[in-house]
DOVEX-71860 format. One record per residue: x negated, y, z of N, C-alpha, C, O in turn; residue in three letters. Coordinates in Angstrom, 3 decimals. Each point is the difference from the previous one (the first is absolute). Layout:
<marses>
@n_px->X	n_py->Y	n_pz->Z	ca_px->X	ca_py->Y	ca_pz->Z	c_px->X	c_py->Y	c_pz->Z	o_px->X	o_py->Y	o_pz->Z	rest->ALA
...
</marses>
This chain:
<marses>
@n_px->-107.208	n_py->125.537	n_pz->107.933	ca_px->-0.120	ca_py->-0.866	ca_pz->-1.063	c_px->1.280	c_py->-0.067	c_pz->-0.909	o_px->-0.056	o_py->-0.099	o_pz->-1.225	rest->MET
@n_px->1.261	n_py->0.167	n_pz->1.988	ca_px->1.180	ca_py->-0.072	ca_pz->-0.942	c_px->0.281	c_py->1.345	c_pz->-0.786	o_px->0.613	o_py->-0.022	o_pz->-1.067	rest->ALA
@n_px->-1.026	n_py->1.046	n_pz->1.562	ca_px->0.028	ca_py->1.317	ca_pz->-0.834	c_px->-1.000	c_py->-0.077	c_pz->-1.265	o_px->0.281	o_py->0.600	o_pz->-1.037	rest->ALA
@n_px->-1.409	n_py->-1.330	n_pz->1.160	ca_px->-1.096	ca_py->-0.205	ca_pz->-1.105	c_px->0.707	c_py->-0.863	c_pz->-1.069	o_px->-0.040	o_py->0.276	o_pz->-1.199	rest->ASP
@n_px->0.699	n_py->-1.351	n_pz->1.723	ca_px->0.683	ca_py->-0.875	ca_pz->-1.056	c_px->1.076	c_py->0.830	c_pz->-0.683	o_px->-0.091	o_py->0.039	o_pz->-1.227	rest->VAL
@n_px->0.992	n_py->0.566	n_pz->1.732	ca_px->1.217	ca_py->0.699	ca_pz->-0.487	c_px->-0.557	c_py->1.122	c_pz->-0.933	o_px->0.601	o_py->0.292	o_pz->-1.034	rest->ARG
@n_px->-1.802	n_py->0.359	n_pz->1.423	ca_px->-0.486	ca_py->1.061	ca_pz->-0.859	c_px->-0.669	c_py->-0.627	c_pz->-1.254	o_px->0.212	o_py->0.464	o_pz->-1.121	rest->GLU
@n_px->-0.997	n_py->-1.489	n_pz->1.329	ca_px->-0.715	ca_py->-0.697	ca_pz->-1.095	c_px->1.175	c_py->-0.400	c_pz->-1.197	o_px->-0.077	o_py->0.285	o_pz->-1.195	rest->ALA
@n_px->1.101	n_py->-0.975	n_pz->1.830	ca_px->0.858	ca_py->-0.473	ca_pz->-1.043	c_px->0.968	c_py->1.136	c_pz->-0.604	o_px->0.531	o_py->-0.160	o_pz->-1.099	rest->LEU
@n_px->-0.346	n_py->1.218	n_pz->1.809	ca_px->0.779	ca_py->1.127	ca_pz->-0.547	c_px->-0.698	c_py->0.893	c_pz->-0.948	o_px->0.557	o_py->0.686	o_pz->-0.857	rest->ALA
@n_px->-2.015	n_py->-0.766	n_pz->1.120	ca_px->-0.685	ca_py->1.144	ca_pz->-0.720	c_px->-0.137	c_py->-0.357	c_pz->-1.565	o_px->-0.199	o_py->0.879	o_pz->-0.837	rest->ALA
@n_px->0.306	n_py->-2.068	n_pz->0.556	ca_px->-0.175	ca_py->-0.289	ca_pz->-1.418	c_px->1.255	c_py->-0.555	c_pz->-0.569	o_px->0.485	o_py->-1.051	o_pz->0.419	rest->ARG
@n_px->0.043	n_py->1.758	n_pz->-1.376	ca_px->1.223	ca_py->-0.351	ca_pz->-0.719	c_px->-0.324	c_py->-1.315	c_pz->-0.782	o_px->-1.114	o_py->-0.326	o_pz->-0.409	rest->PRO
@n_px->2.298	n_py->-0.385	n_pz->0.270	ca_px->-0.225	ca_py->-1.362	ca_pz->-0.843	c_px->0.407	c_py->-1.132	c_pz->0.865	o_px->0.350	o_py->0.148	o_pz->1.171	rest->GLY
@n_px->-0.409	n_py->-1.289	n_pz->-1.791	ca_px->0.298	ca_py->-1.436	ca_pz->0.511	c_px->-1.039	c_py->-0.205	c_pz->1.271	o_px->-1.109	o_py->0.529	o_pz->0.078	rest->ARG
@n_px->1.640	n_py->-1.316	n_pz->0.798	ca_px->-0.689	ca_py->-0.780	ca_pz->1.127	c_px->0.219	c_py->-1.360	c_pz->-0.006	o_px->1.125	o_py->-0.492	o_pz->-0.089	rest->ILE
@n_px->-2.143	n_py->-0.136	n_pz->0.179	ca_px->0.082	ca_py->-1.483	ca_pz->-0.076	c_px->-0.141	c_py->-0.629	c_pz->1.354	o_px->-0.840	o_py->0.457	o_pz->0.776	rest->VAL
@n_px->1.553	n_py->-1.410	n_pz->-0.455	ca_px->-0.126	ca_py->-0.985	ca_pz->1.153	c_px->0.190	c_py->-1.365	c_pz->-0.620	o_px->0.635	o_py->-0.160	o_pz->-1.043	rest->ILE
@n_px->-1.234	n_py->-0.862	n_pz->1.753	ca_px->0.359	ca_py->-1.365	ca_pz->-0.227	c_px->1.495	c_py->-0.228	c_pz->0.139	o_px->0.603	o_py->0.648	o_pz->0.856	rest->PRO
@n_px->0.094	n_py->-1.577	n_pz->-1.682	ca_px->1.395	ca_py->-0.121	ca_pz->0.169	c_px->0.344	c_py->-0.711	c_pz->1.501	o_px->-0.378	o_py->-1.092	o_pz->0.423	rest->ASP
@n_px->1.171	n_py->2.040	n_pz->0.178	ca_px->0.184	ca_py->-0.385	ca_pz->1.527	c_px->0.869	c_py->-1.330	c_pz->0.155	o_px->0.012	o_py->-0.594	o_pz->1.078	rest->PRO
@n_px->0.658	n_py->0.175	n_pz->-2.092	ca_px->0.748	ca_py->-1.167	ca_pz->0.133	c_px->-0.820	c_py->-1.374	c_pz->0.009	o_px->0.396	o_py->-1.028	o_pz->0.549	rest->ARG
@n_px->-1.544	n_py->1.167	n_pz->-1.209	ca_px->-0.958	ca_py->-1.129	ca_pz->0.009	c_px->-1.299	c_py->0.176	c_pz->0.488	o_px->-0.658	o_py->-0.989	o_pz->0.324	rest->VAL
@n_px->0.141	n_py->2.276	n_pz->-0.217	ca_px->-1.366	ca_py->0.133	ca_pz->0.467	c_px->0.066	c_py->0.523	c_pz->1.419	o_px->0.672	o_py->0.990	o_pz->0.293	rest->ALA
@n_px->-1.414	n_py->-1.706	n_pz->0.612	ca_px->0.034	ca_py->0.693	ca_pz->1.395	c_px->-0.712	c_py->1.366	c_pz->0.085	o_px->0.329	o_py->0.732	o_pz->0.933	rest->PRO
@n_px->-1.197	n_py->-0.339	n_pz->-1.738	ca_px->-0.713	ca_py->1.249	ca_pz->-0.251	c_px->1.037	c_py->0.984	c_pz->-0.405	o_px->-0.108	o_py->1.155	o_pz->0.411	rest->MET
@n_px->1.077	n_py->-1.486	n_pz->-1.155	ca_px->1.036	ca_py->0.898	ca_pz->-0.442	c_px->1.019	c_py->0.217	c_pz->1.115	o_px->0.512	o_py->1.097	o_pz->0.222	rest->GLY
@n_px->-0.258	n_py->-2.170	n_pz->0.442	ca_px->1.084	ca_py->0.255	ca_pz->1.099	c_px->-0.685	c_py->0.702	c_pz->1.213	o_px->0.719	o_py->0.564	o_pz->0.825	rest->ALA
@n_px->-2.081	n_py->-0.569	n_pz->-0.676	ca_px->-0.524	ca_py->0.909	ca_pz->1.008	c_px->-0.045	c_py->1.337	c_pz->-0.529	o_px->0.264	o_py->0.932	o_pz->0.760	rest->ALA
@n_px->-0.574	n_py->-0.705	n_pz->-2.008	ca_px->0.260	ca_py->1.461	ca_pz->-0.457	c_px->1.286	c_py->0.448	c_pz->0.047	o_px->0.176	o_py->1.164	o_pz->0.359	rest->ALA
@n_px->0.841	n_py->-1.903	n_pz->-0.670	ca_px->1.372	ca_py->0.600	ca_pz->0.157	c_px->0.271	c_py->0.207	c_pz->1.552	o_px->0.709	o_py->0.962	o_pz->0.298	rest->ARG
@n_px->-1.115	n_py->-1.626	n_pz->0.539	ca_px->0.208	ca_py->0.110	ca_pz->1.365	c_px->-0.725	c_py->1.244	c_pz->0.489	o_px->0.592	o_py->0.838	o_pz->0.680	rest->ASP
@n_px->-1.905	n_py->-0.708	n_pz->-1.032	ca_px->-0.739	ca_py->1.218	ca_pz->0.184	c_px->0.589	c_py->1.152	c_pz->-0.386	o_px->0.112	o_py->0.939	o_pz->0.789	rest->ALA
@n_px->0.329	n_py->-0.884	n_pz->-2.049	ca_px->0.782	ca_py->1.394	ca_pz->-0.535	c_px->1.304	c_py->0.176	c_pz->0.721	o_px->0.465	o_py->1.123	o_pz->0.199	rest->LEU
@n_px->0.190	n_py->-2.339	n_pz->0.235	ca_px->1.249	ca_py->0.347	ca_pz->0.686	c_px->-0.301	c_py->0.503	c_pz->1.311	o_px->0.820	o_py->0.774	o_pz->0.493	rest->ALA
@n_px->-1.872	n_py->-1.083	n_pz->0.174	ca_px->-0.336	ca_py->0.445	ca_pz->1.394	c_px->-0.364	c_py->1.423	c_pz->-0.154	o_px->0.303	o_py->0.789	o_pz->0.895	rest->ARG
@n_px->-1.031	n_py->-0.327	n_pz->-2.128	ca_px->-0.347	ca_py->1.480	ca_pz->0.055	c_px->1.127	c_py->0.716	c_pz->-0.641	o_px->-0.141	o_py->1.191	o_pz->-0.281	rest->LEU
@n_px->1.238	n_py->-1.807	n_pz->0.027	ca_px->1.405	ca_py->0.760	ca_pz->-0.498	c_px->-0.225	c_py->0.445	c_pz->-1.496	o_px->0.680	o_py->0.907	o_pz->-0.481	rest->GLY
@n_px->-1.551	n_py->-1.500	n_pz->-0.169	ca_px->-0.312	ca_py->0.403	ca_pz->-1.460	c_px->0.645	c_py->-1.106	c_pz->-0.876	o_px->-0.028	o_py->0.226	o_pz->-1.210	rest->ALA
@n_px->0.520	n_py->-1.213	n_pz->1.556	ca_px->0.572	ca_py->-1.002	ca_pz->-0.873	c_px->1.095	c_py->0.479	c_pz->-0.915	o_px->-0.086	o_py->-0.103	o_pz->-1.224	rest->TRP
@n_px->1.069	n_py->0.603	n_pz->1.819	ca_px->1.044	ca_py->0.592	ca_pz->-0.805	c_px->-0.322	c_py->1.041	c_pz->-1.120	o_px->0.546	o_py->-0.049	o_pz->-1.103	rest->PRO
@n_px->-1.422	n_py->0.946	n_pz->1.438	ca_px->-0.651	ca_py->0.993	ca_pz->-0.810	c_px->-0.834	c_py->-0.655	c_pz->-1.208	o_px->0.146	o_py->0.347	o_pz->-1.172	rest->ARG
@n_px->-0.973	n_py->-1.268	n_pz->1.579	ca_px->-1.018	ca_py->-0.525	ca_pz->-0.967	c_px->0.728	c_py->-1.229	c_pz->-0.726	o_px->-0.464	o_py->-0.370	o_pz->-1.079	rest->LEU
@n_px->1.400	n_py->-0.176	n_pz->1.530	ca_px->0.684	ca_py->-1.164	ca_pz->-0.819	c_px->0.209	c_py->0.153	c_pz->-1.345	o_px->-0.117	o_py->-0.981	o_pz->-0.734	rest->ARG
@n_px->0.461	n_py->2.249	n_pz->0.214	ca_px->0.332	ca_py->0.105	ca_pz->-1.467	c_px->-1.313	c_py->0.044	c_pz->-0.822	o_px->0.010	o_py->-0.252	o_pz->-1.205	rest->PRO
@n_px->-1.109	n_py->0.566	n_pz->1.858	ca_px->-1.289	ca_py->0.144	ca_pz->-0.639	c_px->-0.782	c_py->-1.386	c_pz->0.028	o_px->-1.108	o_py->-0.127	o_pz->-0.520	rest->ARG
@n_px->1.767	n_py->-0.880	n_pz->1.159	ca_px->-0.864	ca_py->-1.128	ca_pz->0.282	c_px->0.133	c_py->-1.063	c_pz->-1.236	o_px->1.044	o_py->-0.211	o_pz->-0.618	rest->LEU
@n_px->-2.228	n_py->-0.379	n_pz->0.393	ca_px->-0.119	ca_py->-1.173	ca_pz->-1.102	c_px->-0.448	c_py->-1.124	c_pz->0.874	o_px->-0.889	o_py->0.110	o_pz->0.844	rest->VAL
@n_px->1.545	n_py->-1.173	n_pz->-1.093	ca_px->-0.407	ca_py->-1.335	ca_pz->0.725	c_px->-0.982	c_py->-0.961	c_pz->-0.823	o_px->0.358	o_py->-0.454	o_pz->-1.087	rest->HIS
@n_px->-1.482	n_py->0.189	n_pz->1.588	ca_px->-0.895	ca_py->-0.711	ca_pz->-0.795	c_px->0.432	c_py->-1.536	c_pz->0.441	o_px->0.778	o_py->-0.213	o_pz->0.930	rest->ALA
@n_px->-1.316	n_py->-0.700	n_pz->-1.630	ca_px->0.386	ca_py->-1.415	ca_pz->0.392	c_px->-0.650	c_py->-0.461	c_pz->1.267	o_px->0.536	o_py->-0.814	o_pz->0.752	rest->ARG
@n_px->-1.774	n_py->1.391	n_pz->-0.525	ca_px->-0.768	ca_py->-0.294	ca_pz->1.161	c_px->-0.904	c_py->0.995	c_pz->0.524	o_px->-0.010	o_py->1.099	o_pz->-0.553	rest->ASN
@n_px->-0.794	n_py->-1.329	n_pz->1.592	ca_px->-0.880	ca_py->1.096	ca_pz->0.474	c_px->-1.068	c_py->0.298	c_pz->-1.002	o_px->-0.214	o_py->1.167	o_pz->-0.326	rest->ALA
@n_px->-0.486	n_py->-2.188	n_pz->-0.193	ca_px->-1.026	ca_py->0.119	ca_pz->-1.059	c_px->0.420	c_py->0.808	c_pz->-0.970	o_px->-0.726	o_py->0.958	o_pz->-0.267	rest->LEU
@n_px->1.812	n_py->-1.117	n_pz->-0.385	ca_px->0.470	ca_py->0.632	ca_pz->-1.224	c_px->0.285	c_py->1.473	c_pz->0.499	o_px->-0.283	o_py->0.899	o_pz->-0.792	rest->GLN
@n_px->0.775	n_py->-0.581	n_pz->1.937	ca_px->0.317	ca_py->1.310	ca_pz->0.385	c_px->-1.407	c_py->0.740	c_pz->0.118	o_px->-0.208	o_py->1.104	o_pz->-0.504	rest->ALA
@n_px->-0.640	n_py->-1.761	n_pz->1.154	ca_px->-1.394	ca_py->0.593	ca_pz->0.132	c_px->-0.702	c_py->0.333	c_pz->-1.379	o_px->-0.624	o_py->1.049	o_pz->-0.163	rest->ARG
@n_px->0.754	n_py->-1.907	n_pz->-0.709	ca_px->-0.509	ca_py->0.305	ca_pz->-1.294	c_px->0.664	c_py->1.066	c_pz->-0.667	o_px->-0.635	o_py->0.673	o_pz->-0.811	rest->LEU
@n_px->1.840	n_py->-0.429	n_pz->1.050	ca_px->0.738	ca_py->1.167	ca_pz->-0.728	c_px->-0.488	c_py->1.253	c_pz->0.438	o_px->-0.206	o_py->0.962	o_pz->-0.741	rest->MET
@n_px->0.001	n_py->-1.003	n_pz->2.142	ca_px->-0.576	ca_py->1.235	ca_pz->0.607	c_px->-1.326	c_py->0.303	c_pz->-0.457	o_px->-0.281	o_py->1.157	o_pz->-0.312	rest->VAL
@n_px->-0.684	n_py->-2.219	n_pz->0.233	ca_px->-1.322	ca_py->0.126	ca_pz->-0.328	c_px->-0.335	c_py->0.439	c_pz->-1.367	o_px->-1.038	o_py->0.601	o_pz->-0.278	rest->GLU
@n_px->2.124	n_py->-0.981	n_pz->-0.717	ca_px->-0.128	ca_py->0.245	ca_pz->-1.447	c_px->0.703	c_py->1.309	c_pz->-0.206	o_px->-0.063	o_py->0.477	o_pz->-1.133	rest->HIS
@n_px->0.725	n_py->0.176	n_pz->2.061	ca_px->0.635	ca_py->1.315	ca_pz->-0.165	c_px->1.369	c_py->-0.250	c_pz->-0.755	o_px->0.427	o_py->0.886	o_pz->-0.740	rest->GLY
@n_px->0.126	n_py->-1.824	n_pz->0.872	ca_px->1.292	ca_py->-0.334	ca_pz->-0.768	c_px->1.285	c_py->0.667	c_pz->0.804	o_px->1.102	o_py->0.215	o_pz->-0.505	rest->LEU
@n_px->-1.463	n_py->0.042	n_pz->1.761	ca_px->1.141	ca_py->0.647	ca_pz->0.856	c_px->-0.673	c_py->1.162	c_pz->0.624	o_px->-1.217	o_py->0.149	o_pz->-0.106	rest->VAL
@n_px->1.969	n_py->0.673	n_pz->0.749	ca_px->-0.488	ca_py->1.148	ca_pz->0.891	c_px->-0.441	c_py->-0.324	c_pz->1.269	o_px->-0.642	o_py->0.828	o_pz->0.646	rest->ALA
@n_px->0.901	n_py->-1.929	n_pz->-0.199	ca_px->-0.566	ca_py->-0.568	ca_pz->1.287	c_px->0.846	c_py->-1.179	c_pz->0.318	o_px->0.930	o_py->-0.405	o_pz->-0.698	rest->GLY
@n_px->-1.394	n_py->-0.173	n_pz->1.962	ca_px->0.583	ca_py->-1.241	ca_pz->0.426	c_px->-0.338	c_py->-0.312	c_pz->1.308	o_px->-0.902	o_py->0.608	o_pz->0.576	rest->GLY
@n_px->1.644	n_py->-1.645	n_pz->0.037	ca_px->-0.244	ca_py->-0.496	ca_pz->1.266	c_px->-0.522	c_py->-1.578	c_pz->-0.273	o_px->0.769	o_py->-0.951	o_pz->-0.144	rest->LEU
@n_px->-2.166	n_py->0.877	n_pz->0.105	ca_px->-0.617	ca_py->-1.220	ca_pz->-0.305	c_px->-1.042	c_py->-0.450	c_pz->0.879	o_px->-0.641	o_py->0.884	o_pz->0.569	rest->VAL
@n_px->0.339	n_py->-2.107	n_pz->-0.338	ca_px->-1.071	ca_py->-0.446	ca_pz->0.647	c_px->-1.405	c_py->0.327	c_pz->-0.601	o_px->-0.210	o_py->-0.195	o_pz->-1.197	rest->PRO
@n_px->-0.687	n_py->0.661	n_pz->1.976	ca_px->-1.380	ca_py->0.254	ca_pz->-0.510	c_px->-1.114	c_py->-0.589	c_pz->1.069	o_px->0.165	o_py->0.024	o_pz->1.219	rest->VAL
@n_px->-1.278	n_py->-0.533	n_pz->-1.858	ca_px->-1.050	ca_py->-0.306	ca_pz->0.715	c_px->-0.928	c_py->1.155	c_pz->0.417	o_px->-0.309	o_py->0.803	o_pz->-0.881	rest->GLY
@n_px->-0.139	n_py->-0.641	n_pz->2.046	ca_px->-0.589	ca_py->1.097	ca_pz->0.558	c_px->-1.503	c_py->0.037	c_pz->-0.686	o_px->-0.574	o_py->1.088	o_pz->-0.024	rest->CYS
@n_px->-0.003	n_py->-2.117	n_pz->-0.470	ca_px->-1.205	ca_py->-0.108	ca_pz->-0.598	c_px->-0.190	c_py->0.276	c_pz->-1.560	o_px->-1.078	o_py->0.043	o_pz->-0.595	rest->ASP
@n_px->2.283	n_py->0.126	n_pz->0.088	ca_px->0.032	ca_py->0.200	ca_pz->-1.502	c_px->-0.451	c_py->1.217	c_pz->-0.573	o_px->0.330	o_py->1.043	o_pz->0.566	rest->GLY
@n_px->-0.995	n_py->-0.996	n_pz->-1.544	ca_px->-0.467	ca_py->1.476	ca_pz->-0.734	c_px->1.075	c_py->0.716	c_pz->-0.459	o_px->-0.114	o_py->1.219	o_pz->-0.131	rest->PRO
@n_px->1.231	n_py->-1.827	n_pz->-0.158	ca_px->1.256	ca_py->0.639	ca_pz->-0.630	c_px->0.520	c_py->1.122	c_pz->1.059	o_px->0.747	o_py->0.886	o_pz->-0.416	rest->HIS
@n_px->-1.158	n_py->-0.923	n_pz->1.854	ca_px->0.720	ca_py->0.800	ca_pz->0.845	c_px->-0.547	c_py->1.609	c_pz->-0.260	o_px->0.729	o_py->0.955	o_pz->0.265	rest->LEU
@n_px->-1.901	n_py->-0.816	n_pz->-0.735	ca_px->-0.606	ca_py->1.209	ca_pz->-0.426	c_px->0.648	c_py->0.531	c_pz->-1.269	o_px->-0.051	o_py->1.198	o_pz->-0.278	rest->ALA
@n_px->0.641	n_py->-2.067	n_pz->-0.466	ca_px->0.494	ca_py->0.506	ca_pz->-1.274	c_px->1.389	c_py->0.383	c_pz->-0.010	o_px->0.401	o_py->0.668	o_pz->-0.953	rest->GLU
@n_px->0.464	n_py->-1.024	n_pz->1.964	ca_px->1.367	ca_py->0.431	ca_pz->-0.014	c_px->0.170	c_py->0.790	c_pz->1.324	o_px->-0.719	o_py->-0.243	o_pz->0.969	rest->VAL
@n_px->1.704	n_py->1.212	n_pz->-0.949	ca_px->0.360	ca_py->0.670	ca_pz->1.164	c_px->0.918	c_py->-0.883	c_pz->0.819	o_px->0.856	o_py->-0.633	o_pz->-0.618	rest->ARG
@n_px->-0.927	n_py->0.520	n_pz->1.866	ca_px->0.776	ca_py->-0.875	ca_pz->0.722	c_px->0.106	c_py->0.535	c_pz->1.523	o_px->-0.820	o_py->0.749	o_pz->0.529	rest->TYR
@n_px->2.016	n_py->-1.288	n_pz->0.091	ca_px->-0.003	ca_py->0.185	ca_pz->1.409	c_px->0.050	c_py->-1.386	c_pz->0.425	o_px->0.726	o_py->-0.797	o_pz->-0.593	rest->ALA
@n_px->-1.507	n_py->0.425	n_pz->1.664	ca_px->-0.164	ca_py->-1.354	ca_pz->0.429	c_px->1.106	c_py->-0.169	c_pz->1.173	o_px->0.037	o_py->0.849	o_pz->0.891	rest->LEU
@n_px->0.819	n_py->-1.888	n_pz->-0.888	ca_px->1.009	ca_py->-0.217	ca_pz->0.905	c_px->-0.018	c_py->-1.398	c_pz->0.485	o_px->0.065	o_py->-0.897	o_pz->-0.840	rest->VAL
@n_px->-0.151	n_py->0.588	n_pz->2.187	ca_px->-0.097	ca_py->-1.292	ca_pz->0.451	c_px->1.511	c_py->-0.644	c_pz->0.048	o_px->0.828	o_py->0.514	o_pz->0.752	rest->LYS
@n_px->-0.567	n_py->-1.361	n_pz->-1.361	ca_px->1.263	ca_py->-0.593	ca_pz->-0.136	c_px->0.242	c_py->-1.243	c_pz->1.071	o_px->1.135	o_py->-0.468	o_pz->0.097	rest->LEU
@n_px->-2.129	n_py->-0.014	n_pz->0.638	ca_px->-0.056	ca_py->-1.123	ca_pz->0.778	c_px->1.103	c_py->-0.017	c_pz->0.942	o_px->0.471	o_py->-1.069	o_pz->0.388	rest->SER
@n_px->-0.033	n_py->2.195	n_pz->0.002	ca_px->1.230	ca_py->0.026	ca_pz->1.043	c_px->1.487	c_py->-0.180	c_pz->-0.706	o_px->1.003	o_py->-0.163	o_pz->0.696	rest->ASP
@n_px->-0.961	n_py->0.201	n_pz->-1.896	ca_px->1.093	ca_py->0.004	ca_pz->-0.829	c_px->0.728	c_py->-1.443	c_pz->0.206	o_px->-0.619	o_py->-1.056	o_pz->-0.124	rest->ALA
@n_px->1.873	n_py->1.122	n_pz->0.421	ca_px->0.793	ca_py->-1.235	ca_pz->0.149	c_px->-0.258	c_py->-1.053	c_pz->-1.033	o_px->-0.225	o_py->-1.154	o_pz->0.364	rest->PRO
@n_px->0.243	n_py->1.464	n_pz->-1.562	ca_px->-0.253	ca_py->-1.185	ca_pz->-0.862	c_px->-1.305	c_py->-0.440	c_pz->-0.194	o_px->-0.152	o_py->-1.084	o_pz->-0.564	rest->ALA
@n_px->-0.908	n_py->1.778	n_pz->0.958	ca_px->-1.392	ca_py->-0.518	ca_pz->0.181	c_px->-0.061	c_py->-0.985	c_pz->1.176	o_px->-0.576	o_py->-1.087	o_pz->-0.048	rest->VAL
@n_px->1.257	n_py->1.603	n_pz->1.155	ca_px->-0.091	ca_py->-0.884	ca_pz->1.303	c_px->0.782	c_py->-1.298	c_pz->-0.362	o_px->-0.422	o_py->-1.069	o_pz->0.439	rest->ALA
@n_px->1.418	n_py->1.102	n_pz->-1.131	ca_px->0.869	ca_py->-1.120	ca_pz->-0.358	c_px->-0.919	c_py->-1.013	c_pz->-0.767	o_px->-0.109	o_py->-1.182	o_pz->0.326	rest->ALA
@n_px->-0.560	n_py->1.788	n_pz->-1.409	ca_px->-0.755	ca_py->-0.788	ca_pz->-0.837	c_px->-1.261	c_py->-0.630	c_pz->0.885	o_px->-0.326	o_py->-1.168	o_pz->-0.215	rest->LEU
@n_px->-0.245	n_py->1.806	n_pz->1.022	ca_px->-1.003	ca_py->-0.420	ca_pz->0.975	c_px->0.477	c_py->-1.113	c_pz->0.826	o_px->-0.783	o_py->-0.913	o_pz->0.264	rest->GLY
@n_px->2.057	n_py->0.895	n_pz->0.195	ca_px->0.723	ca_py->-1.016	ca_pz->0.745	c_px->0.181	c_py->-1.307	c_pz->-0.737	o_px->-0.176	o_py->-1.108	o_pz->0.506	rest->ALA
@n_px->0.576	n_py->1.365	n_pz->-1.850	ca_px->0.301	ca_py->-1.207	ca_pz->-0.863	c_px->-1.244	c_py->-0.738	c_pz->-0.392	o_px->-0.047	o_py->-1.228	o_pz->-0.079	rest->ARG
@n_px->-1.047	n_py->2.103	n_pz->-0.183	ca_px->-1.397	ca_py->-0.603	ca_pz->-0.261	c_px->-0.403	c_py->-0.848	c_pz->1.172	o_px->-0.419	o_py->-1.151	o_pz->-0.129	rest->LEU
@n_px->0.572	n_py->1.812	n_pz->1.361	ca_px->-0.387	ca_py->-0.811	ca_pz->1.141	c_px->0.676	c_py->-1.301	c_pz->0.105	o_px->-0.626	o_py->-0.992	o_pz->0.373	rest->ALA
@n_px->1.946	n_py->0.941	n_pz->-0.701	ca_px->0.827	ca_py->-1.049	ca_pz->0.101	c_px->-0.446	c_py->-1.087	c_pz->-1.001	o_px->-0.099	o_py->-1.168	o_pz->0.376	rest->GLU
@n_px->-0.151	n_py->1.505	n_pz->-1.546	ca_px->-0.352	ca_py->-0.730	ca_pz->-1.086	c_px->-1.544	c_py->-0.692	c_pz->0.191	o_px->-0.346	o_py->-0.987	o_pz->-0.648	rest->ASP
@n_px->-0.447	n_py->1.611	n_pz->1.557	ca_px->-1.265	ca_py->-0.500	ca_pz->0.218	c_px->0.026	c_py->-1.030	c_pz->1.156	o_px->-1.004	o_py->-0.693	o_pz->0.164	rest->ALA
@n_px->2.015	n_py->0.547	n_pz->0.604	ca_px->0.241	ca_py->-0.941	ca_pz->0.959	c_px->0.069	c_py->-1.377	c_pz->-0.468	o_px->0.214	o_py->-0.913	o_pz->0.796	rest->ARG
</marses>
């Protein structure tokens, strides 16, 4: 799967969008995933930070960027309209931290 992500991001020249890692848990998870793949330093100059995950997703869906690391619903018809590589980020430290924080807030 890691090779698929690296190839998908490297194959298309242009900007890549992620949610802003400073404020969006999905953006922090994307940054962590790219770092684990060893791709963060190489892709960082191409990155555009969206305000949040929804804005990043819309930028990809409307073709405003060459690609992105964004959340998608597996039941949406848009999956057939864009080329993508599906990556599960649930083990990313940022997502785990968000889950823990949400669990604490629910108590």
